[in-house]
FIRODREN-827557 format. One record per residue (C-alpha): residue number from 0; residue in one letter; x, y, z. Coordinates in pm, whole numbers, plus 50000, padded with zeros to 5 digits. Example, Ala and Ser with C-alpha at 12.3 -4.5 7.8 and 13.67 -1.06 7.14 Angstrom:
2
SITE; i; aa; x; y; z
SITE; 0; a; 51230; 49550; 50780
SITE; 1; s; 51367; 49894; 50714
REM end
This chain:
240
SITE; i; aa; x; y; z
SITE; 0; m; 26855; 84816; 43722
SITE; 1; g; 26871; 84780; 44091
SITE; 2; t; 26526; 84606; 44109
SITE; 3; s; 26652; 84370; 43798
SITE; 4; e; 26868; 84270; 44043
SITE; 5; s; 26711; 84214; 44368
SITE; 6; s; 26384; 84080; 44144
SITE; 7; a; 26668; 83814; 44022
SITE; 8; n; 26802; 83718; 44344
SITE; 9; s; 26449; 83646; 44512
SITE; 10; i; 26416; 83398; 44235
SITE; 11; r; 26732; 83245; 44199
SITE; 12; p; 26687; 83048; 44590
SITE; 13; n; 26374; 82965; 44484
SITE; 14; w; 26511; 82778; 44233
SITE; 15; l; 26735; 82617; 44436
SITE; 16; g; 26478; 82561; 44746
SITE; 17; k; 26299; 82362; 44488
SITE; 18; a; 26624; 82125; 44349
SITE; 19; i; 26661; 82045; 44671
SITE; 20; v; 26295; 81947; 44813
SITE; 21; k; 26312; 81739; 44454
SITE; 22; s; 26604; 81540; 44516
SITE; 23; l; 26559; 81506; 44875
SITE; 24; g; 26248; 81315; 44737
SITE; 25; n; 26442; 81157; 44484
SITE; 26; l; 26643; 81043; 44757
SITE; 27; a; 26441; 80957; 45013
SITE; 28; l; 26139; 80785; 44747
SITE; 29; k; 26497; 80512; 44691
SITE; 30; s; 26568; 80463; 45025
SITE; 31; c; 26171; 80317; 45060
SITE; 32; l; 26192; 80093; 44755
SITE; 33; l; 26577; 79951; 44854
SITE; 34; s; 26382; 79869; 45264
SITE; 35; c; 26102; 79767; 45028
SITE; 36; l; 26348; 79497; 44842
SITE; 37; a; 26551; 79398; 45201
SITE; 38; l; 26200; 79328; 45327
SITE; 39; s; 26060; 79103; 45091
SITE; 40; a; 26392; 78917; 45053
SITE; 41; a; 26336; 78848; 45422
SITE; 42; l; 26044; 78727; 45388
SITE; 43; w; 26042; 78534; 45118
SITE; 44; g; 26410; 78357; 45296
SITE; 45; q; 26155; 78271; 45610
SITE; 46; t; 25930; 78089; 45374
SITE; 47; a; 26226; 77935; 45203
SITE; 48; d; 26328; 77784; 45603
SITE; 49; s; 26002; 77718; 45656
SITE; 50; n; 25942; 77505; 45383
SITE; 51; q; 26294; 77304; 45462
SITE; 52; p; 26173; 76894; 45631
SITE; 53; s; 26231; 76999; 46064
SITE; 54; a; 26448; 76774; 46277
SITE; 55; g; 26189; 76629; 46376
SITE; 56; p; 26196; 76227; 46493
SITE; 57; d; 26087; 76084; 46216
SITE; 58; n; 26269; 76333; 45992
SITE; 59; a; 26569; 76256; 46219
SITE; 60; a; 26448; 75803; 46184
SITE; 61; s; 26480; 75881; 45771
SITE; 62; t; 26821; 76013; 45817
SITE; 63; a; 26924; 75750; 46013
SITE; 64; s; 26805; 75469; 45749
SITE; 65; s; 26943; 75610; 45433
SITE; 66; p; 27260; 75477; 45283
SITE; 67; q; 27572; 75639; 45423
SITE; 68; p; 27922; 75592; 45250
SITE; 69; d; 28180; 75426; 45434
SITE; 70; s; 28432; 75287; 45253
SITE; 71; a; 28720; 75244; 45522
SITE; 72; a; 28450; 74981; 45628
SITE; 73; k; 28420; 74826; 45347
SITE; 74; s; 28751; 74738; 45235
SITE; 75; t; 28819; 74611; 45605
SITE; 76; q; 28562; 74329; 45546
SITE; 77; a; 28619; 74255; 45252
SITE; 78; d; 28994; 74203; 45364
SITE; 79; a; 28876; 74024; 45650
SITE; 80; t; 28833; 73710; 45421
SITE; 81; y; 29063; 73686; 45155
SITE; 82; i; 29351; 73471; 45194
SITE; 83; i; 29704; 73638; 45084
SITE; 84; g; 29893; 73546; 44850
SITE; 85; d; 30253; 73551; 44714
SITE; 86; e; 30373; 73891; 44619
SITE; 87; d; 30004; 74057; 44714
SITE; 88; v; 30185; 74396; 44911
SITE; 89; l; 30067; 74486; 45285
SITE; 90; s; 30039; 74816; 45477
SITE; 91; i; 30106; 74653; 45840
SITE; 92; s; 30034; 74954; 46133
SITE; 93; v; 30157; 74979; 46428
SITE; 94; w; 30002; 75182; 46689
SITE; 95; k; 30235; 75484; 46810
SITE; 96; d; 30535; 75281; 46701
SITE; 97; q; 30597; 75483; 46323
SITE; 98; d; 30949; 75225; 46305
SITE; 99; l; 30718; 74877; 46216
SITE; 100; t; 30422; 75115; 46015
SITE; 101; r; 30460; 75024; 45655
SITE; 102; v; 30457; 74897; 45342
SITE; 103; v; 30604; 74554; 45299
SITE; 104; p; 30528; 74269; 45026
SITE; 105; v; 30510; 73901; 45034
SITE; 106; r; 30786; 73782; 44862
SITE; 107; s; 30824; 73409; 44663
SITE; 108; d; 30781; 73286; 44982
SITE; 109; g; 30557; 73376; 45133
SITE; 110; r; 30651; 73538; 45391
SITE; 111; i; 30761; 73885; 45495
SITE; 112; s; 31017; 74060; 45715
SITE; 113; l; 30994; 74297; 45958
SITE; 114; p; 31189; 74491; 46281
SITE; 115; l; 31158; 74289; 46586
SITE; 116; v; 30938; 74054; 46377
SITE; 117; g; 31215; 73901; 46240
SITE; 118; e; 31073; 73645; 45952
SITE; 119; m; 30663; 73547; 45980
SITE; 120; q; 30492; 73329; 45736
SITE; 121; a; 30193; 73578; 45547
SITE; 122; a; 30036; 73383; 45239
SITE; 123; g; 29802; 73156; 45317
SITE; 124; r; 29710; 73370; 45661
SITE; 125; t; 29413; 73637; 45662
SITE; 126; p; 29435; 73924; 45732
SITE; 127; s; 29310; 73927; 46049
SITE; 128; q; 29523; 73600; 46145
SITE; 129; l; 29827; 73759; 46061
SITE; 130; e; 29740; 74064; 46302
SITE; 131; e; 29661; 73869; 46540
SITE; 132; d; 30097; 73685; 46452
SITE; 133; l; 30199; 73982; 46487
SITE; 134; k; 30080; 74064; 46818
SITE; 135; a; 30178; 73780; 47005
SITE; 136; a; 30560; 73818; 46781
SITE; 137; l; 30549; 74177; 46979
SITE; 138; r; 30423; 74161; 47288
SITE; 139; g; 30791; 74015; 47331
SITE; 140; f; 30870; 74399; 47293
SITE; 141; i; 30571; 74590; 47302
SITE; 142; t; 30308; 74591; 47631
SITE; 143; d; 29931; 74545; 47422
SITE; 144; p; 30087; 74598; 47104
SITE; 145; q; 29771; 74694; 46858
SITE; 146; v; 29842; 74574; 46507
SITE; 147; t; 29618; 74665; 46193
SITE; 148; v; 29701; 74464; 45848
SITE; 149; i; 29568; 74583; 45513
SITE; 150; v; 29601; 74432; 45198
SITE; 151; q; 29680; 74675; 44996
SITE; 152; e; 29730; 74592; 44632
SITE; 153; i; 29601; 74211; 44497
SITE; 154; k; 29923; 74086; 44288
SITE; 155; s; 29887; 73667; 44382
SITE; 156; r; 29552; 73676; 44203
SITE; 157; n; 29645; 73826; 43864
SITE; 158; f; 29673; 73605; 43490
SITE; 159; n; 29738; 73746; 43152
SITE; 160; v; 29632; 73736; 42797
SITE; 161; l; 29888; 73788; 42574
SITE; 162; g; 29918; 73757; 42194
SITE; 163; q; 29657; 73865; 41913
SITE; 164; v; 29401; 74002; 42134
SITE; 165; t; 29264; 74408; 42199
SITE; 166; k; 29390; 74504; 42495
SITE; 167; p; 29681; 74210; 42608
SITE; 168; g; 29805; 74227; 43014
SITE; 169; s; 29733; 74148; 43270
SITE; 170; y; 29355; 74168; 43452
SITE; 171; p; 29283; 74100; 43852
SITE; 172; l; 29147; 73727; 43905
SITE; 173; t; 28785; 73731; 43995
SITE; 174; a; 28541; 73411; 44131
SITE; 175; d; 28466; 73141; 43840
SITE; 176; t; 28625; 73328; 43558
SITE; 177; t; 28683; 73139; 43230
SITE; 178; i; 28939; 73162; 42899
SITE; 179; v; 28607; 73340; 42802
SITE; 180; d; 28559; 73597; 43053
SITE; 181; a; 29000; 73639; 42982
SITE; 182; i; 28928; 73760; 42623
SITE; 183; a; 28648; 73913; 42690
SITE; 184; l; 28823; 74180; 42916
SITE; 185; a; 29113; 74206; 42701
SITE; 186; g; 28910; 74371; 42417
SITE; 187; g; 28804; 74050; 42239
SITE; 188; f; 29010; 73874; 41894
SITE; 189; k; 29245; 74114; 41678
SITE; 190; d; 29126; 74034; 41295
SITE; 191; f; 29405; 73822; 41246
SITE; 192; a; 29369; 73583; 41543
SITE; 193; k; 29407; 73177; 41524
SITE; 194; k; 29100; 73153; 41732
SITE; 195; k; 29191; 72779; 41653
SITE; 196; g; 29473; 72779; 41858
SITE; 197; v; 29449; 72936; 42192
SITE; 198; y; 29664; 72828; 42491
SITE; 199; v; 29621; 72856; 42902
SITE; 200; i; 29959; 72826; 43045
SITE; 201; r; 29928; 72691; 43392
SITE; 202; q; 30217; 72603; 43674
SITE; 203; d; 30121; 72334; 43838
SITE; 204; p; 30211; 72248; 44192
SITE; 205; n; 30572; 72099; 44152
SITE; 206; g; 30654; 72384; 43874
SITE; 207; t; 30545; 72183; 43569
SITE; 208; e; 30481; 72390; 43298
SITE; 209; i; 30176; 72294; 43124
SITE; 210; r; 29992; 72345; 42832
SITE; 211; i; 29547; 72354; 42815
SITE; 212; a; 29457; 72400; 42471
SITE; 213; f; 29127; 72603; 42364
SITE; 214; n; 28966; 72618; 42045
SITE; 215; y; 28749; 72816; 42004
SITE; 216; q; 28548; 72841; 41745
SITE; 217; n; 28450; 72512; 41853
SITE; 218; f; 28338; 72642; 42138
SITE; 219; l; 28116; 72913; 41936
SITE; 220; k; 27912; 72526; 41812
SITE; 221; g; 27928; 72389; 42107
SITE; 222; k; 28134; 72153; 42087
SITE; 223; n; 28402; 72085; 42338
SITE; 224; t; 28204; 72352; 42603
SITE; 225; a; 28364; 72190; 42913
SITE; 226; q; 28709; 72305; 42757
SITE; 227; n; 28670; 72676; 42854
SITE; 228; i; 28775; 72599; 43161
SITE; 229; q; 28774; 72875; 43496
SITE; 230; l; 29105; 72981; 43551
SITE; 231; k; 29360; 73012; 43806
SITE; 232; p; 29663; 73259; 43972
SITE; 233; h; 29931; 73294; 43747
SITE; 234; d; 29722; 73159; 43448
SITE; 235; t; 29814; 73276; 43112
SITE; 236; i; 29595; 73275; 42796
SITE; 237; v; 29794; 73292; 42437
SITE; 238; v; 29674; 73378; 42148
SITE; 239; p; 29862; 73371; 41829
REM end
């Protein structure tokens, strides 16, 4: 009995030792595999970085020559040649003066109102011209005033399409827009539109309302094509 217990006790340490060695061996193998994977990832990253274009003179020139978006510059350039009209909305900024920085509409008489400045003609002026006018008016109150004028909303160059069209409403007037162009912008005629009875309502400089007839059917046949006139601001096309 004593001999059996002694044998069992002698076998148990050997078995435990082997298990511990095996477990340590597995841990060492896993650690080695993880180290190899980390090294491979690092080497792959270095290879990918080496494939990226260098920041040398050639690449720098290529980057500099590529067009970059500059919406602010485009907006300023577009506004510089625009002629302000009645009902346009202007954003006027005076540097370091929040009281004078505001959004103002151009009234129907073509004028705007600002503190210190009072009434000033805006219609018929470009934004840059109005900037100079405002600077001159503010010099009596501010030393070297810095003024910026931006046309925030263009409302003076719109036309309307009413009646039997798919999308009646008000549209911005661009250069050389004709009656046919306007009808196309409005989605075309509805099924029961009277294409022969289209007309344009226009106000002459004296404020008198005139009607200009347009027969779409004849236009399609090539007859009297001159009736497809170019639109003017505030024209209204009526499709009965």
